[in-house]
BAFI-3210 file (N, C-alpha, C; in Angstrom, 3 decimals, decimal comma, padded with zeros to 6 digits):
// residues 213
n [1|2|3|4|5|6|7|8|9|10|11|12|13|14|15|16|17|18|19|20|21|22|23|24|25|26|27|28|29|30|31|32|33|34|35|36|37|38|39|40|41|42|43|44|45|46|47|48|49|50|51|52|53|54|55|56|57|58|59|60|61|62|63|64|65|66|67|68|69|70|71|72|73|74|75|76|77|78|79|80|81|82|83|84|85|86|87|88|89|90|91|92|93|94|95|96|97|98|99|100|101|102|103|104|105|106|107|108|109|110|111|112|113|114|115|116|117|118|119|120|121|122|123|124|125|126|127|128|129|130|131|132|133|134|135|136|137|138|139|140|141|142|143|144|145|146|147|148|149|150|151|152|153|154|155|156|157|158|159|160|161|162|163|164|165|166|167|168|169|170|171|172|173|174|175|176|177|178|179|180|181|182|183|184|185|186|187|188|189|190|191|192|193|194|195|196|197|198|199|200|201|202|203|204|205|206|207|208|209|210|211|212|213]
n.u [000,842|000,490|000,855|000,654|000,694|000,457|001,259|000,389|000,432|-001,232|000,165|002,811|006,123|007,939|006,336|005,128|007,240|007,519|005,049|005,307|007,397|006,154|004,115|005,610|006,699|004,481|002,948|000,270|-001,370|-002,635|-003,967|-003,287|-004,365|-002,730|-003,279|-001,465|-002,013|-003,844|-002,389|-002,227|-000,082|001,176|-000,338|-000,806|-001,387|-000,246|002,461|003,340|003,777|005,535|007,885|009,112|007,245|006,737|005,626|006,418|005,199|005,605|003,940|004,614|003,292|004,411|006,457|007,510|008,367|009,920|010,753|011,463|013,611|014,696|012,441|012,071|014,459|014,140|011,865|013,042|014,841|013,182|011,151|011,871|010,977|010,849|013,542|014,987|017,502|020,307|022,476|025,023|027,822|028,697|026,452|024,661|025,764|025,377|022,612|022,178|023,398|021,848|019,330|020,001|020,694|018,173|016,805|018,408|019,384|017,468|014,660|014,624|014,877|012,611|010,405|007,088|006,929|009,194|008,757|006,361|007,178|008,965|007,170|005,434|007,123|008,748|007,305|005,267|006,484|009,198|009,204|008,621|010,888|012,845|012,204|012,634|015,372|016,646|015,599|016,439|019,254|019,597|018,467|020,194|022,497|021,589|020,969|023,517|024,783|023,401|023,708|025,501|024,568|021,887|019,154|016,271|015,227|016,450|018,993|019,469|017,655|015,858|013,716|014,825|016,080|016,765|014,868|012,528|012,706|013,056|010,785|008,695|009,842|010,139|007,461|006,700|008,108|006,656|004,399|005,168|005,580|008,042|010,631|011,403|012,931|015,698|016,503|016,567|016,978|015,878|013,274|012,570|012,734|010,684|008,441|008,559|008,083|005,430|004,077|004,115|002,363|002,697|003,739|001,764|-000,505|000,457|000,487|-000,085|-002,684|-004,229|-004,748|-006,457|-006,914|-006,875|-008,131|-011,443|-012,376]
n.v [-001,193|002,240|005,793|007,693|010,634|012,027|014,884|015,982|016,475|015,704|015,939|016,379|015,414|014,858|014,229|012,047|010,178|009,645|008,490|006,110|004,869|004,524|002,759|000,542|-000,318|-001,137|000,526|002,076|005,205|008,499|010,576|013,874|016,446|019,051|021,735|022,896|024,530|026,271|027,648|026,650|025,724|027,879|028,803|029,766|027,619|025,468|026,201|026,134|023,493|022,833|025,030|026,038|025,756|023,711|020,607|017,153|016,677|014,882|013,494|011,681|010,561|012,596|013,621|015,681|015,823|017,241|017,367|015,124|013,263|013,194|012,283|009,710|008,442|008,436|006,780|004,461|003,862|003,577|001,822|-001,083|-003,030|-004,275|-003,248|-000,248|000,256|-001,419|-004,033|-004,253|-002,212|-000,697|-000,798|000,469|003,039|003,829|003,957|006,065|008,121|008,239|008,930|011,406|012,850|013,213|014,636|016,877|017,922|017,932|018,108|020,608|022,551|022,487|023,106|024,217|027,060|028,149|027,423|028,746|031,393|031,617|031,108|033,309|035,505|035,010|033,455|030,650|028,862|029,126|028,173|025,432|024,742|025,148|023,138|020,826|021,077|020,859|018,521|016,753|016,931|015,882|013,309|012,205|011,941|010,109|007,890|007,178|006,679|004,407|002,410|000,259|-001,091|-001,666|-003,955|-005,730|-003,621|-000,375|-000,793|-003,495|-006,548|-006,028|-003,679|-000,539|002,459|004,250|003,622|004,496|007,230|007,637|006,931|008,891|011,323|010,770|010,579|013,242|014,444|013,560|015,119|017,345|016,644|015,425|013,977|010,684|009,010|008,982|007,797|004,866|003,048|004,265|004,459|001,770|000,974|002,523|001,341|-001,130|-000,390|000,306|-002,023|-002,745|-003,064|-001,297|000,956|001,549|002,309|004,619|006,460|009,687|009,985|008,346|009,408|010,837|013,578|014,064|015,767|015,270|014,582]
n.w [000,000|-000,775|-000,311|-002,377|-004,337|-007,475|-009,147|-012,191|-015,780|-018,709|-021,161|-020,516|-020,893|-018,898|-016,674|-017,814|-017,881|-015,137|-014,603|-016,067|-014,600|-012,085|-012,841|-013,771|-011,390|-010,127|-008,504|-006,914|-007,314|-006,637|-009,039|-009,696|-011,420|-013,178|-014,999|-017,532|-019,681|-018,703|-016,942|-014,356|-012,975|-011,886|-009,851|-006,424|-004,656|-005,947|-006,346|-003,777|-003,478|-005,578|-006,050|-008,412|-010,325|-012,215|-013,697|-013,206|-009,793|-006,774|-004,035|-001,207|001,408|003,935|002,470|-000,189|-003,536|-006,384|-009,909|-012,393|-012,614|-010,009|-008,624|-009,734|-009,016|-006,273|-006,033|-006,954|-004,907|-002,627|-003,358|-004,320|-006,110|-009,420|-010,509|-011,788|-012,542|-013,818|-012,506|-013,543|-013,923|-016,186|-017,845|-016,194|-016,132|-018,799|-018,862|-017,047|-018,530|-020,880|-019,824|-018,743|-021,048|-022,159|-020,082|-019,562|-021,946|-023,950|-023,100|-021,501|-023,481|-024,978|-023,503|-022,634|-021,924|-023,252|-025,938|-026,346|-026,135|-028,326|-030,413|-030,182|-030,592|-032,833|-034,554|-035,695|-037,494|-036,947|-034,375|-034,737|-036,231|-034,310|-032,424|-034,019|-034,565|-032,009|-030,899|-032,886|-032,629|-030,037|-030,351|-032,224|-030,703|-028,787|-030,379|-031,254|-028,789|-027,845|-029,724|-029,485|-027,316|-027,160|-026,981|-027,069|-025,744|-024,606|-023,358|-023,514|-022,958|-020,986|-019,327|-018,400|-016,775|-018,909|-020,874|-019,688|-019,911|-022,625|-024,305|-023,667|-024,661|-027,331|-028,027|-027,681|-029,786|-031,957|-031,944|-033,243|-035,819|-036,321|-038,186|-038,037|-039,543|-039,742|-037,471|-036,792|-034,675|-032,343|-033,251|-033,505|-030,818|-029,709|-030,856|-029,601|-026,938|-027,031|-026,795|-024,186|-021,200|-018,945|-020,120|-021,981|-020,422|-019,331|-021,327|-022,847|-023,954|-022,383|-019,905|-017,026|-017,327|-020,003|-022,776|-024,035|-027,239]
ca.u [000,000|001,235|000,077|001,303|-000,067|001,265|000,782|000,761|-000,306|-001,216|001,111|004,173|006,988|008,551|005,330|004,954|008,292|007,205|003,926|005,853|008,130|005,167|003,438|006,542|006,876|003,195|002,530|-000,949|-001,209|-003,731|-003,596|-003,698|-004,135|-002,311|-003,457|-000,459|-002,602|-004,576|-001,397|-002,468|001,208|001,630|-001,229|-000,114|-001,553|000,695|003,850|003,716|004,229|006,715|008,086|009,512|006,047|006,731|005,204|005,577|005,586|005,124|003,813|004,614|003,096|004,826|007,538|007,146|009,501|009,690|011,774|011,217|014,756|014,747|011,309|012,285|015,526|013,528|011,050|013,966|015,408|012,174|010,306|012,864|010,407|011,226|014,634|015,145|018,928|020,935|023,608|026,256|028,192|028,723|025,070|024,062|026,279|024,714|021,255|022,262|023,723|020,683|018,324|020,491|020,566|016,784|016,356|019,218|019,768|016,326|013,456|014,631|014,833|011,303|009,325|006,023|007,222|010,161|008,113|005,383|007,901|009,451|006,016|004,890|008,078|009,354|006,340|005,089|007,460|010,458|009,023|008,773|012,301|013,581|011,968|013,298|016,823|017,153|015,252|017,323|020,582|019,538|018,208|021,420|023,386|021,028|021,130|024,931|025,073|022,755|023,842|026,247|024,039|020,464|018,613|014,851|015,034|017,573|020,294|019,386|016,323|015,043|013,387|015,531|015,885|016,814|013,599|011,516|012,806|013,073|009,477|007,976|010,395|009,796|006,059|006,651|008,584|005,614|003,434|005,716|005,854|009,481|010,941|012,194|013,550|017,143|016,755|015,915|017,032|014,870|011,966|012,313|012,480|009,357|007,458|008,591|007,454|003,982|003,523|004,291|001,214|003,071|003,915|000,481|-001,396|001,064|000,426|-000,865|-004,102|-004,897|-004,756|-007,789|-007,086|-006,816|-009,410|-012,285|-012,740]
ca.v [000,000|003,497|007,015|008,508|011,560|012,541|016,086|015,631|017,018|014,572|016,138|016,582|014,244|014,563|013,504|010,769|009,271|009,227|007,550|004,815|004,287|004,078|001,574|-000,586|-000,776|-001,605|001,412|002,838|006,603|009,406|011,501|015,250|017,143|020,452|022,115|023,885|025,479|027,267|028,219|026,197|025,471|029,112|029,147|029,650|026,302|024,525|026,614|025,662|022,111|022,902|026,477|026,439|025,768|022,703|019,249|016,604|016,670|013,659|013,469|010,346|010,902|013,967|014,023|016,241|015,875|017,694|016,975|013,726|012,403|013,027|011,444|008,323|007,898|008,185|005,568|003,335|003,543|003,178|000,740|-001,790|-003,953|-003,946|-002,263|000,557|000,336|-002,747|-004,215|-004,041|-000,798|-000,038|-000,656|001,500|004,332|004,153|004,367|007,428|009,072|008,392|009,698|012,776|013,488|013,647|015,608|018,091|018,429|018,022|018,631|022,026|023,424|022,428|023,320|025,082|028,501|028,505|027,318|029,817|032,645|031,590|031,234|034,674|036,523|034,689|032,788|029,213|028,105|029,131|027,279|024,056|024,566|025,046|021,792|019,845|021,204|020,389|017,105|016,020|016,866|014,943|011,953|011,714|011,513|008,900|006,795|006,788|006,135|003,121|001,454|-000,934|-001,595|-001,978|-005,254|-005,456|-002,278|000,544|-001,324|-004,952|-007,128|-005,615|-002,254|000,190|003,899|004,900|003,396|005,308|008,602|007,702|006,902|010,165|012,376|010,390|010,959|014,698|014,777|013,245|016,229|018,379|016,009|015,197|012,845|009,694|008,070|008,935|007,215|003,556|002,384|004,869|004,088|000,367|000,934|003,078|000,318|-002,146|000,160|000,369|-003,340|-002,984|-002,468|-000,172|002,100|001,858|003,028|005,914|007,323|010,920|009,829|007,501|010,064|011,370|014,978|014,173|016,294|014,380|015,252]
ca.w [000,000|-000,817|-000,149|-003,388|-005,160|-008,569|-009,819|-013,558|-016,918|-019,636|-022,255|-020,015|-021,054|-017,596|-015,894|-018,511|-017,403|-013,763|-014,679|-016,488|-013,474|-011,096|-013,378|-013,789|-010,015|-009,625|-007,419|-007,119|-006,945|-006,950|-010,114|-009,426|-012,682|-013,184|-016,405|-017,918|-020,635|-017,908|-016,008|-012,984|-012,336|-011,245|-008,757|-005,133|-004,040|-006,543|-006,119|-002,436|-003,662|-006,434|-006,217|-009,750|-011,147|-013,276|-013,347|-012,149|-008,389|-006,127|-002,575|-000,604|002,806|004,241|001,576|-001,483|-004,449|-007,749|-010,880|-012,744|-012,320|-008,555|-008,221|-010,142|-008,180|-004,961|-006,162|-007,113|-003,590|-001,634|-003,857|-005,152|-007,086|-010,805|-010,502|-012,995|-012,827|-013,844|-011,584|-014,296|-013,794|-017,481|-018,285|-015,342|-016,584|-020,060|-018,502|-016,506|-019,582|-021,763|-019,094|-018,618|-022,358|-022,311|-019,083|-019,510|-023,261|-024,866|-022,455|-021,115|-024,654|-025,640|-022,541|-023,142|-021,869|-024,294|-027,248|-026,428|-026,393|-029,711|-031,293|-030,126|-031,049|-034,127|-035,417|-035,517|-038,286|-036,202|-033,226|-035,223|-036,592|-033,038|-031,890|-034,879|-034,404|-030,720|-030,783|-033,785|-032,033|-028,920|-030,835|-032,863|-029,618|-028,184|-031,342|-031,206|-027,464|-027,578|-030,826|-029,074|-026,052|-027,241|-027,332|-027,287|-025,205|-024,824|-022,926|-023,412|-023,103|-019,852|-019,294|-017,351|-016,668|-020,222|-021,547|-019,009|-020,401|-024,085|-024,960|-023,597|-025,513|-028,705|-028,210|-027,855|-031,130|-032,927|-031,990|-034,122|-037,115|-036,453|-039,058|-037,310|-040,475|-039,513|-036,159|-036,805|-033,370|-031,473|-033,801|-033,132|-029,379|-029,457|-031,225|-028,546|-025,731|-027,206|-026,480|-022,746|-020,509|-018,086|-021,010|-022,603|-019,510|-019,018|-022,504|-022,651|-024,320|-021,411|-018,592|-016,685|-017,740|-021,450|-023,295|-024,834|-028,503]
c.u [000,876|000,277|000,633|000,298|000,867|000,575|001,313|-000,064|-000,148|-000,152|002,559|005,004|007,651|007,584|005,075|005,993|007,995|006,035|004,404|006,554|007,179|004,471|004,350|006,716|005,569|002,643|001,249|-000,721|-002,458|-003,236|-004,175|-003,357|-003,763|-002,330|-002,491|-001,021|-003,375|-003,686|-001,637|-001,172|001,744|000,713|-000,534|-000,228|-000,619|002,145|004,298|004,266|005,510|006,980|008,479|008,337|006,072|006,012|006,280|006,054|004,955|005,063|003,761|004,508|003,450|005,915|006,972|008,408|009,056|010,904|011,683|012,381|014,854|013,629|011,580|013,414|015,031|012,688|011,929|014,533|014,357|011,370|011,128|012,282|010,595|012,315|014,770|016,606|019,525|022,077|024,937|026,600|028,187|027,303|024,351|024,490|025,610|023,277|021,235|022,496|022,531|019,595|018,721|020,416|019,148|016,468|017,148|019,498|018,621|015,137|013,525|014,476|013,475|010,161|008,315|006,342|008,190|009,510|007,056|006,032|008,390|008,292|005,475|005,828|008,606|008,413|006,347|006,099|008,803|010,377|009,227|010,234|013,158|013,440|012,735|014,816|017,296|016,769|016,184|018,725|020,617|019,343|019,438|022,402|022,895|021,195|022,563|025,272|024,590|023,043|024,575|025,684|022,605|020,223|017,167|014,528|016,367|018,931|020,251|017,951|015,429|014,828|014,079|015,280|015,864|015,478|012,500|011,522|012,721|011,681|008,727|008,531|010,175|008,351|005,921|007,058|007,509|004,560|003,875|006,158|007,344|009,726|011,889|012,972|015,064|017,507|016,067|015,926|015,965|013,462|011,596|011,991|011,080|008,263|007,401|007,887|005,937|003,294|003,549|003,151|001,557|003,291|002,581|-000,389|-000,849|000,963|-000,430|-002,354|-004,900|-004,972|-006,108|-007,997|-006,955|-008,145|-010,138|-012,716|-014,253]
c.v [001,242|004,662|008,048|009,389|012,120|013,750|016,026|016,426|016,013|014,703|016,272|015,316|013,864|013,777|012,124|009,750|008,766|008,251|006,162|004,127|003,758|002,803|000,359|-001,174|-001,225|-000,770|002,146|004,272|007,383|010,428|012,873|016,087|018,607|020,897|023,233|024,909|026,583|027,912|027,824|025,914|026,698|029,560|028,910|028,271|025,264|024,933|026,345|024,241|022,085|024,368|026,904|026,393|024,849|021,456|018,296|016,997|015,430|013,869|012,012|010,557|012,362|014,485|014,557|016,363|016,433|017,307|015,472|012,812|012,136|012,115|009,979|007,686|007,602|006,908|004,327|002,895|002,977|001,956|-000,107|-002,769|-003,400|-002,871|-001,552|000,786|-001,063|-002,827|-003,923|-002,549|-000,074|000,217|000,424|002,881|004,763|004,609|005,779|008,446|009,308|009,221|011,163|013,526|014,009|014,804|016,908|018,712|018,528|018,698|020,117|022,983|023,424|022,490|024,317|026,577|028,956|028,476|028,406|031,149|032,712|031,782|032,658|035,690|036,265|033,978|031,277|028,392|028,027|028,224|025,826|023,780|024,386|023,641|020,763|019,888|020,542|018,937|016,278|015,865|015,851|013,510|011,365|011,213|010,224|007,695|006,267|006,111|004,698|002,046|000,175|-001,594|-002,085|-003,446|-005,026|-004,041|-001,524|-000,026|-002,833|-005,411|-006,883|-004,110|-001,607|001,697|004,602|004,788|004,302|006,749|008,701|007,808|008,238|011,242|012,044|010,782|012,461|015,066|014,552|014,343|017,312|017,808|015,831|013,918|011,890|008,770|007,958|008,241|005,853|002,853|002,947|004,517|002,663|000,247|001,446|002,072|-000,778|-001,651|000,126|-000,956|-003,650|-002,309|-001,261|001,101|002,528|002,709|004,393|006,908|008,561|010,734|009,003|008,111|010,701|012,824|015,168|014,701|015,260|015,135|015,257]
c.w [000,000|-000,607|-001,115|-004,125|-006,229|-009,194|-011,253|-014,558|-018,038|-020,710|-021,796|-020,176|-019,732|-016,708|-016,493|-018,025|-015,997|-013,760|-015,104|-015,318|-012,404|-011,569|-013,372|-012,389|-009,367|-008,490|-007,788|-006,654|-007,320|-007,970|-009,808|-010,659|-012,448|-014,645|-016,771|-018,897|-019,914|-016,848|-014,554|-012,231|-011,610|-010,110|-007,422|-004,498|-004,660|-006,305|-004,686|-002,514|-004,477|-006,781|-007,622|-010,734|-012,342|-012,778|-013,865|-010,754|-007,774|-004,625|-002,137|000,901|003,040|003,303|000,257|-002,315|-005,785|-008,584|-011,136|-012,385|-010,817|-008,067|-008,531|-009,337|-006,766|-005,003|-006,262|-005,769|-002,645|-002,049|-004,831|-006,163|-008,497|-010,800|-011,846|-013,348|-012,802|-012,844|-012,270|-014,342|-015,128|-017,991|-017,472|-015,805|-017,891|-019,794|-017,932|-017,620|-020,513|-021,087|-018,992|-019,941|-022,576|-021,372|-019,089|-020,864|-024,263|-024,183|-022,097|-022,293|-025,346|-024,636|-023,107|-023,031|-022,964|-025,665|-027,436|-026,760|-027,844|-030,689|-031,340|-030,775|-032,457|-035,093|-035,253|-036,308|-037,573|-034,980|-033,637|-035,583|-035,351|-032,449|-032,703|-034,699|-033,117|-030,439|-031,659|-033,223|-030,887|-029,364|-031,526|-031,806|-028,974|-029,090|-031,309|-029,890|-027,319|-028,620|-030,433|-027,823|-026,138|-027,555|-027,716|-026,827|-025,249|-024,455|-022,719|-023,556|-021,895|-019,902|-018,108|-017,487|-018,022|-020,937|-020,993|-019,518|-021,922|-024,701|-024,840|-024,518|-026,991|-029,002|-028,416|-029,272|-032,181|-033,021|-032,961|-035,469|-037,366|-037,243|-038,336|-038,236|-040,289|-038,207|-036,040|-035,459|-032,435|-031,953|-033,405|-031,651|-029,061|-029,794|-030,167|-027,283|-025,831|-026,919|-024,985|-021,983|-019,640|-018,890|-021,612|-021,680|-019,109|-020,161|-022,237|-022,919|-023,328|-020,020|-018,301|-017,108|-019,248|-021,976|-024,136|-026,078|-028,699]
res [m|t|n|l|q|l|y|s|f|f|m|s|s|s|a|h|s|v|r|i|a|l|n|l|k|g|l|e|y|e|y|k|a|v|n|l|f|r|n|e|q|h|r|p|e|y|t|k|i|n|p|i|g|y|v|p|a|l|k|d|g|d|l|v|l|a|d|s|f|a|i|i|m|y|l|e|e|k|y|p|q|h|p|l|l|p|r|d|l|m|k|k|a|i|n|y|q|a|a|s|l|v|t|s|s|i|q|p|l|i|r|l|p|i|l|g|y|i|g|r|t|l|g|q|d|e|k|i|s|w|v|h|k|h|v|g|k|g|f|a|a|l|e|k|l|l|e|d|h|a|g|k|y|a|t|g|d|e|i|f|l|a|d|v|f|l|e|p|i|i|k|v|s|q|r|y|n|f|d|m|s|e|f|p|l|l|s|r|l|s|m|a|y|q|q|v|p|a|f|q|s|a|m|p|e|n|q|p|d|t|p|i|d]
***
C-alpha cells in the first residue's frame, strides 16, 4: 500500500516518465491534474508544492519531491520492485547518460514557456524549426550512445531507466511532425514500448485529464 499523489499534466513528457516508473513498479497513486494550458502550475496552491512551477511533483506521505529524475531515483530507492537500474556498472552508466541526455539536453529546450515565447516573437514556423533542431541533435546523440548496447530495449532485453525517459520524448517529437527516419534504433524501441502495458497506460491519451474530442 502506498500514499502517493502525482501532480501531472497529460502532455508533459517529464510527468509521462514518472507515470511509467510508477506503473513498472506496480505502485498505485492518486492523479492530481495540473493544467499547464490554464497556467495552474503558477497558482499559489501549486507553487507551495513545487516552487519552480513545473510538473511533475510527487507526494509520498509527508515528503514532497519535484523533478522527474529526482522522483524516479527516490522511487527506485524506496520501492525496489522492478529495478530501474541494472547491476552491471557499465550498463548502469549508459542508462544514466541516456536519461540525462533527455532531461538536460532536450526537455529544457522544448518546454512550453520557451516554445510559447518563440512562437509569439518569431512565429510558428520558427518554433517548429527550433523543436526539430534540438530534438534532432539529442536523438542523434542517443542513437549513437545506444547502438552498441540496445537489445529489445535501450540497454538490453530488460526495461531500465533509459527506456523510461526515451518513450515520452519520442512521443513529444511526434506532436511536431518530427521525421524519425534517420533514427531507426529509437523508432524500433518506441514500437517495442507500445507493447508494454506499463507504457500503454502511461500514454498521454490515457490520462484522466486528457481532453475528450
